[in-house]
C-alpha positions in Angstrom: 197.0 67.7 61.0 193.5 68.6 62.5 192.8 66.8 66.2 190.0 64.4 65.1 187.5 63.0 68.4 186.7 59.1 68.7 185.8 57.4 65.9 182.1 55.7 66.4 180.5 52.8 64.7 177.2 53.3 63.6 174.7 50.9 61.4 175.4 53.5 58.6 179.0 53.3 58.6 181.7 55.0 60.4 181.6 58.7 62.1 183.7 61.0 63.2 183.2 64.3 64.9 185.9 66.5 64.9 187.5 68.3 68.5 187.9 71.5 67.1 184.3 72.7 68.5 184.9 75.7 67.0 184.8 74.8 63.0 181.3 73.4 61.8 183.2 72.7 59.0 185.7 70.1 60.7 182.5 68.0 62.4 183.2 65.9 59.5 180.8 62.1 58.6 182.4 59.4 56.9 179.5 56.8 55.1 179.2 55.6 51.1 182.9 56.4 50.8 182.4 59.8 51.2 183.4 62.3 53.2 180.5 65.0 54.6 181.6 68.4 56.3 178.6 68.0 58.7 175.7 65.6 59.1 173.2 68.4 58.3 172.1 68.7 54.2 169.6 69.9 51.7 166.6 67.6 50.5 165.3 67.3 47.4 162.9 69.6 46.2 164.7 73.1 46.5 166.9 72.9 43.5 164.9 70.5 40.5 167.5 71.1 38.6 171.2 71.8 39.7 171.0 75.3 38.8 171.2 76.7 41.9 174.1 74.1 43.3 176.9 76.6 43.3 174.6 79.2 45.7 173.3 76.0 47.6 176.8 74.7 48.5 178.0 77.9 50.1 175.4 77.7 52.6 177.2 75.2 55.2 175.3 72.1 54.4 177.6 69.0 53.9 175.3 67.6 51.4 172.7 69.6 49.0 170.5 66.8 46.8 169.2 68.1 43.7 166.0 66.9 42.1 163.8 65.0 41.3 165.3 64.7 37.7 163.2 63.0 35.1 163.5 62.7 31.5 161.1 65.8 31.3 163.0 68.0 33.5 167.1 66.9 33.1 169.8 68.6 34.2 170.3 72.3 33.8 174.5 71.2 33.6 176.7 69.4 35.3 176.3 68.6 39.1 179.7 67.3 40.7 181.0 68.6 43.9 181.4 72.2 44.6 184.5 73.9 45.2 183.4 74.1 49.0 183.6 70.5 49.3 179.6 70.4 49.2 178.7 66.3 48.7 175.8 67.0 46.0 173.5 63.9 45.4 171.5 63.5 42.7 167.4 62.5 43.1 165.8 61.1 39.8 162.3 59.1 39.5 160.1 59.2 36.4 157.2 62.4 35.2 154.8 59.1 34.9 153.1 57.6 37.4 152.8 53.9 38.8 155.8 51.7 38.5 155.4 50.4 34.4 158.0 49.0 32.7 158.4 52.6 31.5 158.6 54.1 34.5 161.5 51.3 34.8 163.2 52.6 31.5 162.9 56.0 33.1 164.6 55.3 36.4 167.7 53.5 34.7 168.0 56.4 31.8 168.3 58.8 34.1 170.3 57.0 36.1 172.9 56.7 33.4 172.8 60.1 32.7 173.6 61.5 35.6 176.0 58.8 37.8 178.8 60.3 36.1 178.1 64.0 37.4 177.2 63.8 41.5 178.3 61.8 44.1 176.1 60.0 45.3 172.3 59.1 43.9 168.7 58.7 45.0 165.9 57.2 43.5 162.8 58.7 44.6 160.2 56.6 45.8 158.1 58.8 47.8 155.6 60.4 45.0 152.1 59.9 46.5 150.8 62.0 43.3 152.5 59.5 41.4 150.7 56.2 43.1 154.0 54.9 43.6 155.6 54.3 47.1 158.1 51.7 48.7 155.2 49.1 49.5 153.7 48.8 45.8 153.8 45.9 43.3 157.5 45.6 40.8 160.1 47.7 43.7 161.7 44.5 43.8 162.0 44.7 40.3 162.7 48.2 39.8 165.5 48.1 42.9 167.3 44.9 40.6 167.7 46.7 37.7 169.0 50.1 39.6 170.8 48.0 41.1 172.3 46.4 38.4 173.3 49.2 36.3 174.3 51.6 39.4 177.4 48.3 38.9 178.0 48.6 35.7 178.4 52.4 35.2 180.6 52.4 38.1 183.3 49.8 36.8 183.0 52.5 33.5 183.6 55.8 35.6 186.0 54.4 37.7 184.4 54.2 41.3 181.3 52.9 43.0 178.6 55.3 43.0 176.6 55.5 46.3 172.7 54.4 45.3 170.3 55.0 47.9 166.0 55.0 47.8 164.0 57.6 49.0 160.4 56.3 50.8 158.3 57.1 53.3 158.7 54.7 56.6 155.2 53.8 57.6 153.6 53.9 60.1 155.0 52.8 63.8 154.5 49.0 64.1 153.2 47.7 60.9 155.5 46.2 58.2 158.4 47.7 57.1 158.0 48.7 53.4 159.0 46.0 50.2 161.5 48.1 48.8 163.7 48.5 52.4 164.4 44.5 52.2 164.7 44.8 48.5 167.3 47.6 49.0 169.5 45.3 51.5 169.5 42.6 49.7 170.4 44.1 46.4 172.9 45.7 48.0 172.0 49.9 47.4 174.0 51.7 50.1 171.4 53.2 51.8 167.5 54.5 52.6 166.5 58.5 52.4 163.7 57.6 55.1 161.0 60.3 55.0 159.5 59.6 58.6 159.7 62.3 62.1 158.9 59.0 63.9 162.1 58.4 65.9 161.3 54.6 66.9 160.4 53.6 63.4 163.5 55.4 62.2 165.6 53.4 64.9 163.9 50.3 63.8 164.7 50.6 60.2 168.4 51.2 60.9 168.9 48.8 62.8 167.0 45.9 60.2 169.0 47.5 57.5 172.5 46.6 59.4 175.2 48.9 58.0 173.1 50.4 55.1 172.9 54.6 55.5 169.9 56.2 56.7 169.5 59.7 56.0 166.5 60.9 57.9 164.2 63.8 56.5 160.9 65.0 57.5 160.2 68.0 59.9 164.0 68.5 60.7 163.5 72.3 62.1 166.7 72.5 64.8 169.4 71.2 66.2 167.4 69.2 69.0 166.0 67.8 65.4 169.2 66.3 64.0 170.3 65.5 67.7 167.6 63.3 67.8 168.1 61.4 64.4 171.2 60.9 64.3 170.8 59.2 68.5 167.9 56.4 66.5 170.3 55.9 64.0 170.6 57.9 61.0 173.9 58.9 60.0 173.0 62.0 58.0 170.0 64.5 58.7 168.1 66.3 55.8 165.8 69.5 56.0 163.5 71.6 53.5 160.9 73.3 55.1 163.3 74.9 57.6 165.4 76.0 54.3 162.3 76.8 52.3 161.1 79.2 55.2 164.1 80.5 57.4 166.8 80.6 54.9 170.6 80.4 55.1 170.3 82.2 58.7 167.8 79.3 59.9 170.9 76.7 58.8 173.7 78.7 60.1 171.5 78.6 63.1 171.3 75.0 63.6 175.4 74.1 62.6 176.3 76.7 65.2 174.3 74.7 67.7 175.4 71.5 66.5 178.1 70.2 69.1 180.9 67.6 68.8 179.5 66.1 71.6 176.0 63.9 70.0 175.9 59.9 71.2 175.8 57.8 68.3 174.5 54.2 69.4 
Protein backbone atom coordinates (compact mmCIF):
# COMPACT_ATOMS: atom_id res chain seq x y z
CA UNK A 1 0.00 0.00 0.00
CA UNK A 2 1.39 3.42 -0.96
CA UNK A 3 1.74 6.14 1.64
CA UNK A 4 -0.52 9.10 1.02
CA UNK A 5 -0.20 12.72 1.99
CA UNK A 6 -3.01 14.61 3.67
CA UNK A 7 -6.14 15.30 1.64
CA UNK A 8 -7.25 18.87 1.30
CA UNK A 9 -10.73 20.14 0.54
CA UNK A 10 -10.69 22.07 -2.70
CA UNK A 11 -13.36 23.92 -4.69
CA UNK A 12 -12.96 21.33 -7.47
CA UNK A 13 -13.19 18.30 -5.23
CA UNK A 14 -10.89 16.25 -3.03
CA UNK A 15 -7.22 16.61 -3.91
CA UNK A 16 -4.55 14.22 -2.65
CA UNK A 17 -0.80 14.29 -3.19
CA UNK A 18 1.33 11.24 -2.52
CA UNK A 19 4.18 11.49 -0.05
CA UNK A 20 6.33 9.46 -2.47
CA UNK A 21 8.30 12.49 -3.66
CA UNK A 22 10.41 10.50 -6.10
CA UNK A 23 7.47 9.33 -8.18
CA UNK A 24 5.54 11.90 -10.19
CA UNK A 25 2.94 9.27 -11.08
CA UNK A 26 1.97 8.97 -7.39
CA UNK A 27 1.02 12.65 -7.03
CA UNK A 28 -2.61 11.94 -7.79
CA UNK A 29 -5.63 14.22 -7.97
CA UNK A 30 -9.16 12.87 -7.51
CA UNK A 31 -12.00 14.97 -8.94
CA UNK A 32 -15.23 14.31 -10.86
CA UNK A 33 -15.07 10.67 -9.80
CA UNK A 34 -11.83 10.23 -11.74
CA UNK A 35 -8.29 9.62 -10.45
CA UNK A 36 -5.70 11.71 -12.30
CA UNK A 37 -2.10 10.55 -11.91
CA UNK A 38 -1.00 14.19 -11.63
CA UNK A 39 -2.60 17.63 -12.18
CA UNK A 40 -0.92 18.37 -15.52
CA UNK A 41 -2.83 17.70 -18.74
CA UNK A 42 -2.59 18.39 -22.46
CA UNK A 43 -5.17 20.83 -23.83
CA UNK A 44 -7.32 20.15 -26.86
CA UNK A 45 -5.88 21.27 -30.18
CA UNK A 46 -2.78 19.08 -30.40
CA UNK A 47 -4.67 15.91 -31.36
CA UNK A 48 -7.96 16.79 -33.03
CA UNK A 49 -9.11 13.27 -33.91
CA UNK A 50 -7.62 10.88 -31.36
CA UNK A 51 -4.98 9.42 -33.68
CA UNK A 52 -2.11 10.48 -31.40
CA UNK A 53 -3.57 9.34 -28.06
CA UNK A 54 -1.25 6.32 -27.55
CA UNK A 55 1.83 8.47 -28.16
CA UNK A 56 0.64 11.47 -26.13
CA UNK A 57 -0.26 9.30 -23.15
CA UNK A 58 3.36 8.12 -22.95
CA UNK A 59 4.66 11.58 -22.00
CA UNK A 60 3.51 11.57 -18.38
CA UNK A 61 0.37 13.70 -18.62
CA UNK A 62 -2.33 13.06 -16.03
CA UNK A 63 -4.88 13.61 -18.78
CA UNK A 64 -5.03 14.27 -22.52
CA UNK A 65 -7.90 16.17 -24.12
CA UNK A 66 -8.68 15.33 -27.75
CA UNK A 67 -10.44 17.67 -30.15
CA UNK A 68 -12.21 19.80 -30.94
CA UNK A 69 -14.27 16.92 -32.40
CA UNK A 70 -17.11 17.96 -34.72
CA UNK A 71 -19.41 16.21 -37.15
CA UNK A 72 -16.87 17.07 -39.86
CA UNK A 73 -13.67 15.92 -38.14
CA UNK A 74 -15.04 12.89 -36.26
CA UNK A 75 -12.93 10.50 -34.21
CA UNK A 76 -10.16 8.48 -35.79
CA UNK A 77 -10.96 5.59 -33.46
CA UNK A 78 -11.93 4.69 -29.93
CA UNK A 79 -10.42 6.86 -27.21
CA UNK A 80 -10.84 5.19 -23.85
CA UNK A 81 -8.27 5.20 -21.09
CA UNK A 82 -4.77 4.34 -22.21
CA UNK A 83 -2.73 1.45 -20.87
CA UNK A 84 -0.65 4.04 -18.98
CA UNK A 85 -3.70 5.04 -16.93
CA UNK A 86 -3.83 8.52 -18.47
CA UNK A 87 -7.35 9.93 -18.45
CA UNK A 88 -8.64 10.89 -21.90
CA UNK A 89 -11.21 13.61 -22.48
CA UNK A 90 -13.16 14.53 -25.61
CA UNK A 91 -13.56 18.21 -26.53
CA UNK A 92 -16.63 18.65 -28.76
CA UNK A 93 -18.09 21.45 -30.85
CA UNK A 94 -19.57 22.41 -34.19
CA UNK A 95 -17.90 23.54 -37.40
CA UNK A 96 -20.80 25.94 -38.01
CA UNK A 97 -20.71 29.53 -36.70
CA UNK A 98 -22.88 30.95 -33.97
CA UNK A 99 -25.29 29.05 -31.77
CA UNK A 100 -28.23 28.13 -33.98
CA UNK A 101 -30.49 25.14 -33.43
CA UNK A 102 -28.33 23.21 -35.90
CA UNK A 103 -25.19 24.04 -33.93
CA UNK A 104 -26.84 22.83 -30.72
CA UNK A 105 -27.82 19.64 -32.54
CA UNK A 106 -24.19 19.21 -33.66
CA UNK A 107 -23.06 19.41 -30.04
CA UNK A 108 -25.59 16.87 -28.79
CA UNK A 109 -24.98 14.47 -31.70
CA UNK A 110 -21.22 14.55 -31.10
CA UNK A 111 -21.79 14.10 -27.36
CA UNK A 112 -23.72 10.90 -28.10
CA UNK A 113 -20.86 9.65 -30.27
CA UNK A 114 -18.05 10.22 -27.77
CA UNK A 115 -19.67 9.71 -24.37
CA UNK A 116 -18.94 5.98 -24.25
CA UNK A 117 -15.42 6.38 -25.63
CA UNK A 118 -13.89 8.93 -23.26
CA UNK A 119 -13.46 9.54 -19.53
CA UNK A 120 -14.96 13.03 -19.62
CA UNK A 121 -16.43 15.43 -22.21
CA UNK A 122 -15.90 19.17 -22.73
CA UNK A 123 -18.25 21.34 -24.80
CA UNK A 124 -16.00 23.96 -26.40
CA UNK A 125 -17.35 27.51 -26.29
CA UNK A 126 -13.97 29.12 -26.91
CA UNK A 127 -14.29 29.55 -30.68
CA UNK A 128 -13.85 33.22 -31.66
CA UNK A 129 -13.35 32.33 -35.34
CA UNK A 130 -16.85 30.84 -35.30
CA UNK A 131 -18.32 33.79 -33.38
CA UNK A 132 -19.06 31.58 -30.38
CA UNK A 133 -18.24 32.24 -26.74
CA UNK A 134 -19.57 31.73 -23.25
CA UNK A 135 -21.67 34.89 -23.17
CA UNK A 136 -23.78 34.75 -26.33
CA UNK A 137 -27.56 34.38 -26.64
CA UNK A 138 -28.66 30.75 -26.49
CA UNK A 139 -25.98 29.57 -24.07
CA UNK A 140 -28.49 28.53 -21.42
CA UNK A 141 -30.44 26.48 -23.97
CA UNK A 142 -27.28 24.69 -25.13
CA UNK A 143 -26.15 23.89 -21.59
CA UNK A 144 -29.56 22.57 -20.54
CA UNK A 145 -29.76 20.38 -23.65
CA UNK A 146 -26.27 18.99 -23.14
CA UNK A 147 -26.95 18.30 -19.47
CA UNK A 148 -30.17 16.43 -20.24
CA UNK A 149 -28.55 14.34 -22.99
CA UNK A 150 -25.56 13.57 -20.75
CA UNK A 151 -27.85 12.32 -17.97
CA UNK A 152 -29.66 9.97 -20.34
CA UNK A 153 -26.43 8.68 -21.85
CA UNK A 154 -24.85 8.16 -18.41
CA UNK A 155 -27.72 5.82 -17.54
CA UNK A 156 -27.11 3.93 -20.78
CA UNK A 157 -23.34 3.49 -20.30
CA UNK A 158 -23.71 2.75 -16.59
CA UNK A 159 -21.56 5.59 -15.19
CA UNK A 160 -21.86 9.33 -14.75
CA UNK A 161 -19.80 10.90 -17.51
CA UNK A 162 -18.34 14.25 -16.34
CA UNK A 163 -19.43 17.13 -18.58
CA UNK A 164 -17.63 20.49 -18.62
CA UNK A 165 -17.64 23.70 -20.66
CA UNK A 166 -14.54 25.37 -22.11
CA UNK A 167 -14.66 29.15 -22.30
CA UNK A 168 -12.68 32.33 -21.86
CA UNK A 169 -12.91 33.79 -18.35
CA UNK A 170 -13.40 37.39 -19.44
CA UNK A 171 -11.59 40.43 -18.10
CA UNK A 172 -10.94 41.08 -14.42
CA UNK A 173 -13.72 43.15 -12.89
CA UNK A 174 -16.35 42.32 -15.52
CA UNK A 175 -19.40 40.09 -15.05
CA UNK A 176 -18.79 36.36 -15.40
CA UNK A 177 -19.80 34.84 -18.75
CA UNK A 178 -23.40 33.57 -18.74
CA UNK A 179 -22.15 30.01 -19.33
CA UNK A 180 -20.54 30.03 -15.87
CA UNK A 181 -23.91 30.43 -14.17
CA UNK A 182 -25.57 28.02 -16.61
CA UNK A 183 -23.01 25.32 -15.78
CA UNK A 184 -23.66 25.71 -12.07
CA UNK A 185 -27.45 25.78 -12.39
CA UNK A 186 -27.61 22.84 -14.81
CA UNK A 187 -25.47 20.49 -12.74
CA UNK A 188 -22.41 20.31 -14.98
CA UNK A 189 -19.13 19.11 -13.50
CA UNK A 190 -16.84 22.00 -14.22
CA UNK A 191 -15.21 24.57 -16.48
CA UNK A 192 -12.08 24.47 -18.59
CA UNK A 193 -11.20 28.10 -18.00
CA UNK A 194 -9.07 30.00 -20.52
CA UNK A 195 -7.28 32.71 -18.52
CA UNK A 196 -3.89 33.66 -17.13
CA UNK A 197 -5.39 36.02 -14.53
CA UNK A 198 -5.00 34.41 -11.11
CA UNK A 199 -7.57 36.65 -9.41
CA UNK A 200 -10.13 35.84 -12.11
CA UNK A 201 -9.45 32.11 -11.77
CA UNK A 202 -9.87 32.42 -8.02
CA UNK A 203 -13.11 34.38 -8.23
CA UNK A 204 -14.70 31.96 -10.69
CA UNK A 205 -13.53 28.93 -8.71
CA UNK A 206 -15.15 30.37 -5.59
CA UNK A 207 -18.38 31.15 -7.43
CA UNK A 208 -18.61 27.63 -8.89
CA UNK A 209 -18.63 26.28 -5.33
CA UNK A 210 -17.59 22.67 -5.86
CA UNK A 211 -17.45 22.44 -9.64
CA UNK A 212 -14.02 21.64 -11.06
CA UNK A 213 -11.90 24.33 -12.70
CA UNK A 214 -9.29 23.21 -15.22
CA UNK A 215 -6.98 26.13 -15.95
CA UNK A 216 -5.47 26.62 -19.41
CA UNK A 217 -3.65 29.49 -21.09
CA UNK A 218 -0.03 30.66 -20.82
CA UNK A 219 1.12 27.73 -18.66
CA UNK A 220 4.84 27.28 -19.28
CA UNK A 221 6.41 26.05 -16.05
CA UNK A 222 5.90 24.20 -12.78
CA UNK A 223 5.56 27.59 -11.09
CA UNK A 224 2.66 28.40 -13.40
CA UNK A 225 0.99 25.08 -12.53
CA UNK A 226 1.36 25.72 -8.81
CA UNK A 227 0.04 29.27 -9.15
CA UNK A 228 -3.11 28.09 -10.97
CA UNK A 229 -3.75 25.38 -8.37
CA UNK A 230 -3.24 27.81 -5.52
CA UNK A 231 -5.67 30.20 -7.24
CA UNK A 232 -8.38 27.52 -7.20
CA UNK A 233 -7.88 25.24 -10.20
CA UNK A 234 -8.01 21.49 -9.61
CA UNK A 235 -6.16 20.61 -12.83
CA UNK A 236 -3.97 22.56 -15.26
CA UNK A 237 -3.44 22.13 -19.00
CA UNK A 238 -0.59 23.08 -21.31
CA UNK A 239 -0.64 23.58 -25.06
CA UNK A 240 2.17 25.71 -26.45
CA UNK A 241 4.59 24.42 -23.79
CA UNK A 242 4.22 20.98 -25.34
CA UNK A 243 3.94 22.20 -28.95
CA UNK A 244 7.17 24.19 -28.61
CA UNK A 245 9.12 22.14 -26.06
CA UNK A 246 7.90 18.60 -26.67
CA UNK A 247 8.01 15.80 -24.13
CA UNK A 248 11.25 17.12 -22.61
CA UNK A 249 9.46 20.26 -21.42
CA UNK A 250 6.67 18.16 -19.91
CA UNK A 251 9.12 15.93 -18.07
CA UNK A 252 10.86 19.00 -16.66
CA UNK A 253 7.58 20.52 -15.42
CA UNK A 254 6.53 17.26 -13.80
CA UNK A 255 9.92 16.81 -12.17
CA UNK A 256 9.72 20.27 -10.65
CA UNK A 257 6.24 19.75 -9.23
CA UNK A 258 6.50 18.70 -5.61
CA UNK A 259 4.03 17.40 -3.01
CA UNK A 260 4.39 20.70 -1.11
CA UNK A 261 1.88 22.52 -3.33
CA UNK A 262 -0.62 24.24 -1.07
CA UNK A 263 -4.35 24.51 -1.64
CA UNK A 264 -6.72 27.21 -0.46
